[in-house]
KEKE-3310 file (N, C-alpha, C; in steps of 0.2 Angstrom, whole numbers, plus 5000, padded with zeros to 4 digits):
npx = (5402:5393:5378:5376:5364:5360:5354:5346:5346:5331:5324:5312:5300:5297:5281:5269:5263:5246:5236:5227:5209:5202:5192:5196:5208:5202:5195:5205:5212:5202:5201:5213:5212:5203:5189:5173:5161:5163:5157:5155:5147:5142:5137:5136:5127:5116:5117:5119:5129:5140:5150:5154:5150:5158:5155:5156:5158:5162:5167:5166:5164:5177:5184:5178:5183:5196:5196:5192:5202:5213:5209:5209:5223:5229:5223:5227:5241:5240:5236:5223:5211:5198:5182:5173:5170:5159:5151:5162:5166:5156:5155:5147:5142:5153:5155:5164:5167:5174:5171:5171:5168:5161:5164:5158:5158:5151:5144:5138:5124:5120:5122:5113:5101:5101:5103:5110:5113:5100:5093:5100:5098:5098:5110:5125:5132:5149:5162:5174:5191:5201:5215:5231:5243:5258:5273:5282:5297:5312:5319:5335:5348:5355:5370:5370:5377:5388:5382:5391:5400:5411:5410:5418:5433:5432:5440)
npy = (6232:6225:6230:6232:6229:6240:6239:6250:6253:6255:6265:6262:6273:6275:6270:6282:6288:6288:6302:6305:6307:6323:6323:6312:6316:6326:6318:6311:6321:6325:6314:6314:6324:6318:6317:6311:6298:6299:6303:6301:6308:6305:6316:6317:6321:6323:6335:6352:6360:6354:6340:6331:6328:6329:6324:6326:6324:6334:6335:6347:6365:6370:6359:6357:6368:6365:6354:6359:6368:6359:6352:6362:6366:6354:6353:6365:6363:6355:6364:6368:6379:6385:6391:6397:6399:6395:6399:6397:6405:6403:6389:6378:6372:6370:6375:6371:6376:6369:6369:6357:6349:6349:6352:6347:6350:6346:6349:6336:6339:6348:6341:6330:6338:6345:6334:6330:6318:6312:6323:6324:6311:6305:6305:6295:6284:6284:6272:6273:6270:6260:6266:6265:6256:6263:6262:6248:6247:6240:6225:6224:6217:6202:6193:6176:6163:6150:6133:6124:6131:6133:6137:6150:6146:6145:6154)
npz = (4620:4634:4642:4659:4670:4683:4699:4709:4726:4734:4746:4757:4764:4781:4788:4791:4806:4809:4812:4827:4828:4831:4840:4848:4853:4862:4870:4877:4883:4892:4900:4906:4915:4923:4920:4920:4914:4900:4884:4866:4853:4836:4825:4812:4798:4805:4812:4807:4811:4817:4818:4828:4846:4861:4876:4894:4911:4925:4942:4948:4946:4945:4941:4928:4921:4921:4913:4901:4899:4897:4886:4876:4876:4872:4859:4853:4852:4840:4831:4831:4836:4847:4841:4848:4866:4879:4894:4903:4914:4924:4924:4926:4915:4902:4886:4872:4856:4842:4829:4819:4830:4846:4862:4878:4894:4909:4925:4937:4940:4931:4919:4921:4921:4908:4899:4887:4879:4877:4871:4859:4853:4840:4836:4833:4845:4848:4849:4861:4859:4869:4879:4873:4882:4890:4882:4886:4895:4889:4896:4904:4895:4899:4900:4899:4909:4903:4903:4907:4915:4928:4945:4954:4963:4981:4992)
capx = (5401:5386:5376:5374:5358:5361:5348:5347:5342:5326:5323:5305:5299:5293:5274:5268:5257:5240:5235:5221:5204:5201:5187:5199:5212:5198:5193:5211:5213:5197:5203:5219:5209:5199:5182:5169:5156:5164:5153:5156:5141:5143:5131:5136:5120:5111:5117:5121:5134:5145:5150:5154:5149:5161:5151:5159:5156:5167:5164:5165:5166:5184:5186:5176:5188:5203:5195:5192:5209:5217:5207:5211:5230:5231:5221:5231:5247:5239:5234:5216:5209:5191:5178:5170:5169:5153:5150:5169:5166:5151:5158:5142:5142:5158:5154:5169:5166:5179:5168:5169:5167:5159:5166:5153:5160:5146:5143:5133:5118:5119:5122:5106:5096:5101:5102:5111:5112:5093:5091:5103:5098:5099:5118:5127:5137:5156:5166:5181:5196:5205:5221:5237:5248:5264:5278:5286:5304:5315:5323:5342:5350:5360:5373:5369:5383:5387:5380:5396:5405:5412:5409:5425:5435:5431:5447)
capy = (6231:6224:6235:6229:6232:6241:6240:6254:6251:6260:6265:6264:6278:6272:6272:6288:6287:6292:6307:6304:6312:6328:6321:6307:6320:6329:6313:6309:6327:6325:6308:6316:6328:6314:6318:6305:6297:6303:6300:6304:6307:6306:6320:6318:6320:6325:6342:6356:6365:6351:6333:6327:6330:6326:6326:6323:6326:6336:6335:6354:6370:6371:6353:6358:6373:6362:6349:6364:6371:6354:6351:6368:6366:6349:6355:6371:6360:6353:6370:6369:6384:6386:6396:6400:6396:6398:6396:6396:6408:6400:6383:6372:6369:6374:6372:6374:6375:6369:6369:6350:6346:6353:6349:6349:6348:6348:6346:6331:6342:6351:6335:6327:6343:6346:6327:6331:6312:6311:6328:6322:6304:6303:6304:6288:6284:6282:6269:6276:6265:6260:6270:6260:6257:6266:6257:6245:6247:6233:6223:6224:6210:6199:6187:6170:6159:6144:6128:6120:6135:6131:6142:6152:6143:6149:6154)
capz = (4627:4636:4647:4665:4673:4690:4702:4714:4732:4735:4753:4758:4769:4787:4788:4795:4811:4807:4818:4831:4826:4836:4846:4852:4857:4867:4875:4881:4887:4897:4904:4909:4920:4927:4918:4921:4910:4893:4878:4860:4848:4829:4823:4804:4794:4810:4814:4802:4813:4820:4817:4834:4852:4866:4882:4900:4918:4930:4948:4950:4941:4944:4936:4921:4919:4920:4907:4895:4898:4894:4879:4872:4876:4867:4852:4851:4849:4834:4827:4832:4840:4847:4838:4854:4872:4882:4901:4906:4921:4929:4923:4927:4908:4898:4879:4868:4849:4837:4822:4817:4836:4851:4869:4883:4901:4914:4932:4937:4941:4924:4914:4922:4919:4901:4896:4880:4875:4875:4866:4852:4853:4833:4835:4834:4850:4845:4854:4863:4860:4876:4878:4873:4888:4888:4879:4891:4895:4888:4901:4902:4892:4903:4897:4902:4910:4900:4908:4910:4918:4935:4950:4956:4969:4987:4994)
cpx = (5394:5384:5374:5369:5360:5355:5349:5343:5337:5324:5316:5304:5295:5286:5273:5262:5251:5238:5228:5216:5204:5197:5191:5205:5209:5197:5199:5213:5208:5199:5209:5217:5203:5191:5179:5164:5157:5160:5155:5150:5143:5137:5131:5130:5114:5111:5121:5127:5140:5145:5150:5153:5154:5158:5155:5157:5162:5164:5162:5166:5173:5187:5184:5181:5194:5202:5195:5198:5214:5216:5210:5219:5232:5229:5225:5238:5246:5236:5227:5214:5201:5188:5175:5170:5164:5153:5156:5169:5162:5153:5153:5142:5147:5157:5160:5168:5172:5177:5166:5167:5166:5160:5161:5156:5155:5146:5138:5126:5116:5118:5115:5101:5095:5100:5104:5111:5105:5091:5094:5104:5099:5106:5120:5133:5144:5159:5173:5186:5200:5212:5227:5241:5255:5269:5282:5294:5307:5319:5330:5344:5356:5363:5373:5376:5382:5386:5385:5402:5405:5412:5417:5426:5434:5438:5448)
cpy = (6230:6228:6230:6233:6234:6243:6244:6252:6257:6259:6267:6268:6274:6274:6277:6286:6291:6296:6305:6309:6317:6326:6316:6311:6324:6324:6311:6315:6327:6319:6310:6320:6325:6315:6311:6305:6300:6299:6304:6303:6309:6310:6321:6317:6322:6332:6346:6360:6361:6343:6328:6331:6326:6328:6322:6327:6328:6337:6342:6359:6371:6365:6354:6363:6370:6357:6354:6366:6365:6352:6356:6368:6360:6350:6360:6368:6357:6358:6371:6374:6384:6392:6400:6396:6399:6395:6395:6399:6405:6392:6377:6368:6373:6370:6376:6371:6375:6368:6362:6346:6351:6349:6352:6346:6351:6345:6341:6334:6345:6346:6331:6332:6343:6339:6327:6324:6311:6316:6326:6314:6301:6302:6297:6288:6281:6278:6272:6271:6266:6263:6264:6261:6260:6261:6255:6246:6240:6232:6223:6217:6208:6193:6181:6166:6153:6138:6125:6124:6133:6138:6144:6148:6147:6149:6157)
cpz = (4630:4642:4653:4668:4681:4693:4708:4720:4733:4743:4754:4765:4775:4787:4793:4800:4809:4813:4821:4828:4832:4842:4851:4856:4863:4872:4880:4885:4893:4902:4908:4915:4924:4926:4919:4916:4903:4888:4872:4855:4841:4827:4815:4801:4799:4812:4808:4804:4816:4818:4823:4841:4857:4873:4888:4906:4922:4936:4951:4945:4939:4940:4929:4918:4917:4914:4901:4894:4895:4887:4874:4871:4871:4860:4849:4848:4842:4829:4827:4837:4841:4843:4843:4860:4876:4889:4905:4913:4926:4929:4925:4920:4904:4891:4875:4861:4845:4830:4820:4824:4841:4858:4874:4889:4906:4921:4932:4937:4934:4919:4915:4920:4911:4897:4888:4876:4873:4870:4859:4851:4845:4832:4837:4839:4846:4851:4855:4864:4867:4874:4878:4879:4886:4886:4885:4890:4893:4893:4899:4900:4896:4899:4901:4903:4906:4905:4911:4914:4925:4939:4952:4962:4975:4990:5001)
residu = (UNK:UNK:UNK:UNK:UNK:UNK:UNK:UNK:UNK:UNK:UNK:UNK:UNK:UNK:UNK:UNK:UNK:UNK:UNK:UNK:UNK:UNK:UNK:UNK:UNK:UNK:UNK:UNK:UNK:UNK:UNK:UNK:UNK:UNK:UNK:UNK:UNK:UNK:UNK:UNK:UNK:UNK:UNK:UNK:UNK:UNK:UNK:UNK:UNK:UNK:UNK:UNK:UNK:UNK:UNK:UNK:UNK:UNK:UNK:UNK:UNK:UNK:UNK:UNK:UNK:UNK:UNK:UNK:UNK:UNK:UNK:UNK:UNK:UNK:UNK:UNK:UNK:UNK:UNK:UNK:UNK:UNK:UNK:UNK:UNK:UNK:UNK:UNK:UNK:UNK:UNK:UNK:UNK:UNK:UNK:UNK:UNK:UNK:UNK:UNK:UNK:UNK:UNK:UNK:UNK:UNK:UNK:UNK:UNK:UNK:UNK:UNK:UNK:UNK:UNK:UNK:UNK:UNK:UNK:UNK:UNK:UNK:UNK:UNK:UNK:UNK:UNK:UNK:UNK:UNK:UNK:UNK:UNK:UNK:UNK:UNK:UNK:UNK:UNK:UNK:UNK:UNK:UNK:UNK:UNK:UNK:UNK:UNK:UNK:UNK:UNK:UNK:UNK:UNK:UNK)
# end
C-alpha cells in the first residue's frame, strides 16, 4: 500500500499590530486635551535618567492638569504608572516621570522661561507622525439596475 502524503492546511496568524511607543501614546493624549507646540526629544545617550522628553504647552494650569491626567490615564491602561509627578497642584509646569520618558506640560510663560528645548539641545528632535484618520465607514452597497430595465408603467 502506497503512502499518500497529506498536506495539512496551516493557518497563518494575523500580523499583530505593533504597539505605539509610550512617547507617542503621551503625545496623542496631549493632543486630545488640545496641548500646543508638542515636541519630543530623544535623549538616548544624552541623559542617564530618561530616554525621551515630551514637552507641550497648556494655556492654563487647569489645562496642564487635564493634559497630565489624560496622559496618566492612557498609560495606565497600558500598565505604565508614573514614578513621580511634580508641580501638579501649582501646574505652571507639571512634570510626570515614567522612567524611560518624562512628560512636561508647561504654561506659555513657564515654557518660555525654562526653555527646555534649548537646555536639552543635544537631544534629537523626534518627528511626530500624523494621526491616522478614523476608519471610514463603508458605503452601503446598492444593487444597480440593469441598463435595459424598463421603468414601471405609470398608472
